C-alpha positions in Angstrom: -20.1 23.6 6.0 -21.5 20.3 7.2 -20.8 17.0 5.3 -23.6 15.8 3.0 -26.0 13.2 4.3 -24.7 9.7 3.4 -27.1 7.1 1.9 -25.2 4.4 3.8 -23.4 4.5 7.1 -19.9 5.8 6.3 -18.6 3.9 9.3 -19.8 0.6 7.9 -18.4 1.5 4.4 -15.1 2.4 6.1 -15.0 -0.9 8.0 -15.7 -2.7 4.7 -12.8 -0.9 3.1 -10.5 -1.9 5.9 -11.5 -5.6 5.5 -11.2 -5.4 1.7 -7.6 -4.0 1.7 -6.7 -6.4 4.5 -7.3 -9.4 2.2 -4.5 -8.4 -0.3 -1.7 -10.1 1.5 -3.8 -13.3 1.9 -4.7 -13.5 -1.7 -1.1 -12.8 -2.6 0.2 -15.6 -0.4 -2.3 -18.1 -1.9 -1.4 -17.0 -5.5 2.3 -17.3 -4.7 1.8 -21.1 -4.3 1.8 -21.3 -8.1 2.8 -17.9 -9.6 5.9 -15.6 -9.3 5.4 -12.4 -7.4 6.0 -10.2 -10.5 3.3 -12.0 -12.4 0.9 -11.5 -9.5 1.7 -7.8 -9.5 1.2 -7.5 -13.2 -2.2 -9.3 -13.2 -3.4 -7.3 -10.2 -2.9 -4.0 -11.9 -3.7 -5.2 -15.4 -7.1 -6.6 -14.4 -7.9 -3.5 -12.4 -7.2 -1.3 -15.5 -9.5 -3.5 -17.7 -12.3 -2.9 -15.2 -11.6 0.8 -15.0 -10.8 1.7 -18.6 -14.3 1.5 -20.2 -15.9 3.5 -17.4 -13.1 6.1 -17.4 -13.0 6.4 -21.1 -16.8 7.0 -21.4 -17.6 9.0 -18.3 -14.4 11.1 -18.5 -14.2 11.4 -22.3 -13.9 15.1 -22.2 -10.8 14.9 -19.9 -8.5 12.8 -22.0 -8.0 15.3 -24.9 -7.1 18.0 -22.2 -4.1 16.0 -21.0 -0.8 17.8 -21.9 2.6 16.1 -22.6 3.7 17.1 -19.1 0.6 15.2 -17.7 1.6 12.1 -19.6 5.1 12.4 -18.4 3.9 12.7 -14.8 1.7 9.6 -15.3 4.7 7.6 -16.6 6.9 8.6 -13.6 4.1 8.0 -11.1 3.2 4.7 -12.7 6.8 3.6 -12.7 7.0 4.1 -8.9 3.6 2.3 -8.5 4.9 -0.7 -10.5 8.0 -0.8 -8.3 5.9 -0.6 -5.1 3.8 -3.6 -6.0 6.8 -5.5 -7.4 8.9 -5.2 -4.2 6.0 -5.4 -1.7 4.4 -8.5 -3.2 7.9 -10.1 -3.4 8.5 -9.3 0.3 5.6 -11.6 1.2 7.7 -14.5 -0.1 10.3 -13.9 2.6 8.8 -12.4 5.8 5.6 -12.6 7.7 2.3 -10.8 6.7 2.4 -8.8 9.9 6.0 -7.5 9.3 5.4 -6.8 5.6 2.1 -5.0 5.9 3.2 -2.8 8.9 6.4 -1.7 7.1 4.7 -1.0 3.8 2.1 1.1 5.6 4.7 3.6 6.6 4.3 5.4 3.3 2.6 8.5 4.9 5.7 9.0 7.1 8.1 9.2 4.1 5.7 11.4 2.1 5.4 13.8 5.0 9.1 13.9 5.4 9.8 14.3 1.7 7.0 16.9 1.5 8.6 19.0 4.3 11.9 18.9 2.4 10.4 19.7 -1.0 8.2 22.5 0.3 11.0 23.9 2.4 8.9 23.6 5.6 10.5 23.1 9.0 10.4 19.6 10.5 8.0 19.8 13.4 8.5 18.0 16.7 5.5 15.9 16.0 6.9 14.7 12.7 10.3 14.0 14.2 8.6 12.1 17.1 6.5 10.1 14.7 9.5 9.2 12.5 11.5 8.2 15.6 8.7 5.9 16.8 8.4 4.3 13.4 12.1 3.8 13.0 12.4 2.2 16.5 9.4 0.1 15.7 10.9 -1.0 12.4 14.1 -2.1 14.1 12.1 -4.1 16.7 10.2 -5.8 13.8 13.5 -6.7 12.3 14.7 -8.1 15.6 11.4 -10.0 15.9 12.2 -11.8 12.6 15.6 -13.0 13.8 15.2 -13.2 17.6 12.7 -14.4 20.2 11.8 -13.1 23.6 11.7 -15.7 26.3 12.6 -13.9 29.5 15.4 -12.3 27.5 16.4 -11.6 23.9 17.6 -14.8 22.3 19.0 -14.5 18.8 20.1 -17.6 17.0 18.9 -20.4 14.8 19.1 -20.9 11.0 21.0 -18.0 9.4 19.2 -18.6 6.0 15.8 -18.2 7.6 16.7 -15.0 9.4 18.4 -13.5 6.4 15.3 -14.2 4.3 13.0 -12.6 6.9 15.2 -9.5 7.0 15.4 -9.3 3.2 11.6 -9.4 3.2 11.4 -6.6 5.7 13.8 -4.5 3.5 11.6 -5.1 0.5 8.5 -4.0 2.3 10.2 -0.8 3.4 11.4 -0.3 -0.2 7.7 -0.7 -1.2 6.7 2.1 1.2 9.4 4.4 -0.4 8.2 3.5 -3.9 4.6 4.3 -2.9 5.8 7.6 -1.6 7.4 8.4 -4.9 4.2 7.4 -6.7 2.2 9.9 -4.6 4.6 12.8 -4.7 5.1 12.6 -8.5 1.4 12.1 -9.2 0.3 14.9 -6.9 0.6 17.5 -9.7 -1.4 15.3 -12.1 -4.0 14.5 -9.5 -4.7 18.3 -9.1 -5.3 18.7 -12.8 -7.7 15.9 -13.5 -10.2 13.6 -11.9 -9.5 10.7 -9.6 -10.8 8.2 -12.2 -8.6 9.5 -15.0 -5.6 9.7 -12.6 -5.8 6.1 -11.3 -6.6 4.7 -14.8 -3.5 6.4 -16.2 -1.1 5.4 -13.4 -2.5 1.9 -13.0 -2.2 1.5 -16.8 1.4 2.6 -16.9 2.3 0.4 -14.0 0.6 -2.6 -15.5 2.4 -2.1 -18.9 5.8 -1.8 -17.2 5.2 -4.9 -15.0 4.1 -7.0 -18.0 7.2 -5.8 -19.9 9.5 -6.8 -17.0 7.7 -10.2 -16.8 8.2 -10.7 -20.5 11.9 -9.7 -20.3 12.5 -12.2 -17.5 10.7 -14.9 -19.4 8.1 -15.5 -16.7 5.0 -17.4 -17.8 1.7 -15.6 -18.0 -0.3 -18.7 -18.8 -0.6 -22.3 -17.5 -1.6 -21.6 -13.9 -4.4 -23.4 -12.1 -7.8 -21.8 -12.4 -7.7 -21.0 -8.7 -4.6 -18.8 -9.2 -6.3 -16.7 -11.9 -9.2 -16.4 -9.4 -6.7 -14.9 -6.8 -5.5 -12.5 -9.5 -9.0 -11.3 -10.1 -9.8 -11.2 -6.4 -6.8 -8.9 -5.9 -7.9 -6.6 -8.6 -11.5 -6.3 -7.5 -11.5 -6.5 -3.7 -8.4 -4.7 -2.2 -7.4 -2.7 -5.4 -10.8 -1.4 -6.5 -13.4 -2.0 -3.8 -11.1 -1.2 -0.8 -9.8 2.0 -2.1 -13.1 3.1 -3.5 -14.6 2.6 -0.1 -12.1 5.0 1.5 -12.7 7.5 -1.3 -16.4 7.3 -0.8 -16.1 7.7 3.0 -14.0 10.9 2.5 -17.1 12.6 1.3 -18.9 12.1 4.6 -16.2 11.9 7.3 -13.2 14.1 8.1 -10.0 13.2 6.4 -8.3 12.9 9.8 -10.8 10.2 10.8 -10.5 8.3 7.5 -6.7 8.5 7.5 -6.5 6.8 10.9 -8.4 3.9 9.4 -5.4 3.2 7.3 -3.9 1.8 10.5 -6.5 -0.9 10.5 -5.0 -2.6 7.4 -2.0 -4.1 9.3 -4.2 -5.2 12.1 -6.8 -6.8 9.7 -4.1 -8.4 7.6 -2.4 -9.9 10.7 -5.7 -11.3 12.0 -6.5 -12.9 8.7 -3.0 -14.3 8.4 -3.4 -15.8 11.9 -6.8 -17.3 11.0 -6.2 -18.4 7.4 -2.4 -19.0 7.2 -1.9 -20.0 10.8 0.9 -17.3 11.0 1.5 -16.2 14.6 3.5 -12.9 14.9 6.1 -12.8 17.7 5.8 -10.5 20.6 8.7 -8.3 19.2 6.8 -8.0 15.9 3.6 -7.0 17.8 5.5 -4.4 19.9 7.4 -3.0 16.9 4.2 -2.9 14.8 2.4 -0.9 17.5 5.2 1.6 17.7 5.2 2.0 13.9 1.4 2.6 13.9 1.7 5.1 16.7 4.4 6.9 14.7 2.1 7.1 11.6 -0.8 8.4 13.8 1.5 11.0 15.4 2.6 12.3 12.0 -1.0 12.5 10.8 -2.0 14.5 13.9 1.0 16.8 14.1 1.3 17.9 10.5 -2.3 18.7 9.6 -2.1 20.7 6.4 0.6 18.7 4.7 -0.3 15.3 6.1 -4.0 15.7 5.3 -3.3 16.3 1.6 -1.0 13.3 1.5 -3.2 11.0 3.4 -6.2 11.9 1.3 -4.2 10.8 -1.7 -3.1 7.6 0.0 -6.8 6.8 0.8 -7.9 7.5 -2.8 
């Protein structure tokens, strides 16, 4: 069965989606000049829910009464992992480079595929193991790139505090990938029972509520920021959160999931280029080499575990 005819070029929409999601780390960096990372995370999801809720409530009004207590429980669990994902990943950008952070957080499909193989009691394929090995080696090289330099040889030294901060940021980004994997794995059952719009409205809503609760418990201010900072909050909600992911979801109707899933690898590239142009952040050679290995590992997993990985990657794209 052939794909339906697209009213727009799906390739252009896909490119637009990559550019949209690539802006997230830049907006976050600019917002971090005035606001704590947890406040940024709360506003990003909270504003996205405010945009989604009227549309989801009206157009999916027949779906809401059909939700069972188990569905609400799944939404709470999935939303809690989503809140953790944004909390730790956005915080990671305080400590490490955009290139390192975005590459490491993009490893989510690897951990979902690995966990899926374990949960479904399926054998680990050679391709999956190779992909994981490439990603792990690449992650180690990225860590080295944050504490060492290559100048005819590996030279590690300098300020310990700077290196420790960079490594901590790398760890937080990796924790963000694991939290995103938990969000997808728990939410998979709910996603199969309802529409995408209801699913993301529920999980985004739960995550936003949890983040605002944490912000309140920690006594972090929600008001008093410059107008430009609220503008970055809104830009995060509208451009990478809603427009970016909606573009991927739209493209899935007209292009194979395998093609669209590979486009995920464009986000670290796009984010790194924007960081170079707008933040004057130049990644080291070790970071570039490690990032390339991580992206190759992700592509290898997507190619070698078609049934399992395609389901997972479609959910990541949506």
